[in-house]
N, C-alpha and C positions, 0 to 999 in steps of 0.2 A: 503493499501499499504505501501512501505518501506520506514525506515527513513529514513532522511539525512544522508549522511556521518558521525560518530563521535558524534551522537544522541543516547545515554542510556538511556533505558526507554521503558516500554510498556503502555505507561500508554494514549500513545497520538498516534491515529494512523495518521501518513503524507500520506498527499496526496498533488498533483499540485494544487489543490484551498486552501487548508489550509496553502501549506508553500508559497505562490503568499499573501493571506491576510496578512500573519506574516509580510511581506516585506513592505506592502502596508500603517497597522499602525503604522510602523517603519518609512514610511515616512511621517508620520503625516496626514494621511486621515481617513476622518469622518470614524467611523461603520458602519455607512448609505452607503457611497460611495465606501469600503470595501465589503458592504452585495450588491451591485449589481453589481458588477463588479465582483467577482468571482460566482456570482446566485445564493444567499444562502439568510435566510433570517435573518435580522437583529439583532433576538434572536438569530439565529445559532454563531453570532458573541462574541456574548454577551458568549454562555454558551461555547465557546474554549476559551475566556479570562479566565472562571474559573478556566481551566483546567492549571495548574501550568507550565507543560513543554512548552505550546504553550506561557503563557503571558512569563514566561523568558527570550522564544524565539524573543517577541517581543523588550523587553526589553535590548537583546545584540543586533541583528538588530539595535535598534535605539542608541544603544551608536558606535557599528562601523560607523553606519551615521557620526552621529556628529563627532568623529574621523576627518572621511574623509575632511567634510565639512570644520572644522577647517585647516586641513592640505594645503586642498586648498588655502584657505584664505591666511596663511601664506606665500605661495609659490609665491602669486600675490603682497602681499607684499615686501617682501624679494626680488621680480625680481625690482619693482618700484623700492625701495629703492638706487639698484644697480645702476639702470639707472640714478637715480637722480646723485648720484656721480659720475657717467661717465659726467654728465653734457646733456645728451642728453634728448631730449624732449618727458616730459613724459606728456599728459594729464590726470592733473590735478590739483586742488585746494587745495591740501593739501602736505605741506613742507616736507623736508627728517624729521625733531624732528613727527611730529602728527605721517605719517607713522612706526617710531621707536615704539611709545606709543601704535600703532596701533598693531603694532607683540608682542609689550607687551603683551597685555590685551588679545590676544589670549592663553599664553603661561600657564594663571592659576597658577602662580607660578613657572614656570619653569626659572629657570636663564636666562637670556640671559647676554651675555657680550656687555653693552648699552654704555659703554667707547669704548672700542676697535671699535666698529661702529665711533663713535662720534670721533673718532681720524683719520681712515679713512678716513670718509667725508672730516675730516678739510687738512690731508694732502694731498686728490687728490686733493682737489681745492687749496690749494698754490703752489702744484708743478706743475698746467698745468697753473699759472699765471706767467707774467714778476714780476721783480722788483715793479714794481708798481700797481701790481692786476691789468691789464691789461691782456689778453691772449697772451702768448710769441708765437702761433699759427697764427700770420697774412694774414698766405698765402706765404711769400717771401720764395726763395730760393735761 
């Protein structure tokens, strides 16, 4: 059959089953699970993996899945941090610093400006409280 768009090379004939196998392998399924799902013998999966074009595609898809998963975890962490800074009730046993540390661990060396985040958390909590540190919004009009 035809190859996926953007793929060059005549060494591997991409079929819907082979594409599905590559996706499932990238998702972490075992060779036996993939073989059963796409309807081939497990030895066929090993044969496909011996083909550089197929194994490179599995690696590429694995990386994309990993990046997408990390991005989703970062979105969740950022949302929790924002909600905690605003004083909203968030169902978690972790504090803001724990969530900031988690976000930092998910970035693999990307420079996060943690000082600015900490300042934002401090300035928000100070601005929302009165002189005694008690919330100034007591509901009185």
